[in-house]
C-alpha positions in Angstrom: 97.0 126.3 95.0 94.0 128.0 93.9 90.5 127.4 95.5 89.2 125.6 92.6 92.3 123.1 92.9 91.5 122.6 96.6 87.9 121.8 95.8 88.9 119.4 93.2 91.3 117.6 95.5 88.8 117.5 98.4 86.3 116.1 95.9 88.8 113.4 94.8 89.6 112.5 98.5 85.9 112.1 99.3 85.5 109.8 96.3 88.4 107.6 97.5 87.1 107.4 101.0 83.7 106.3 99.6 85.3 103.6 97.5 87.4 102.3 100.4 84.2 102.2 102.5 82.5 100.2 99.7 85.3 97.9 99.4 85.4 97.0 103.1 81.7 96.6 103.2 81.6 94.3 100.3 84.4 91.9 101.5 83.4 89.9 104.6 87.1 89.4 105.6 87.9 93.2 105.3 84.6 93.9 107.2 85.6 91.5 110.0 89.2 92.9 110.3 87.7 96.4 110.5 85.2 95.5 113.2 88.1 94.1 115.3 90.3 97.1 114.7 87.3 99.5 115.6 86.8 97.7 118.9 90.0 99.1 120.1 89.8 102.4 122.0 91.0 105.3 120.0 90.9 103.5 116.6 88.5 105.2 114.1 87.6 104.2 110.5 90.6 106.1 109.1 93.2 104.4 111.3 91.4 101.0 110.7 91.5 101.5 107.0 95.1 102.6 106.9 96.1 99.6 109.0 94.4 97.2 106.7 96.2 98.5 103.7 99.7 98.5 105.3 99.9 95.5 107.5 99.0 91.8 106.8 96.7 91.6 109.8 96.0 87.8 109.5 99.7 86.9 110.1 99.6 88.2 113.8 98.4 86.4 116.8 96.9 89.4 118.3 95.7 92.8 117.2 98.0 94.5 119.7 101.0 93.2 117.8 99.5 94.8 114.5 99.6 98.1 116.4 103.1 97.7 117.6 104.2 96.8 114.2 102.4 99.9 112.7 104.0 101.9 115.5 100.9 103.3 116.9 101.2 101.8 120.4 104.1 101.4 122.8 105.7 98.0 123.1 
């Protein structure tokens, strides 16, 4: 991969990150879910966003069950 391709890919990644941030910030439910996920020690914005896209958070009784399902915490 050439340096110009790396720069292009990095730019695309940054655009996607910005779009995800805007999406979360403009939808109250997603913003609330993110706030709950970020309250867990060790969870940053990237992990929270990944969980929001891969797990139906509202179907769990507890956020800890979300993490067990996602495989990021021991049972």
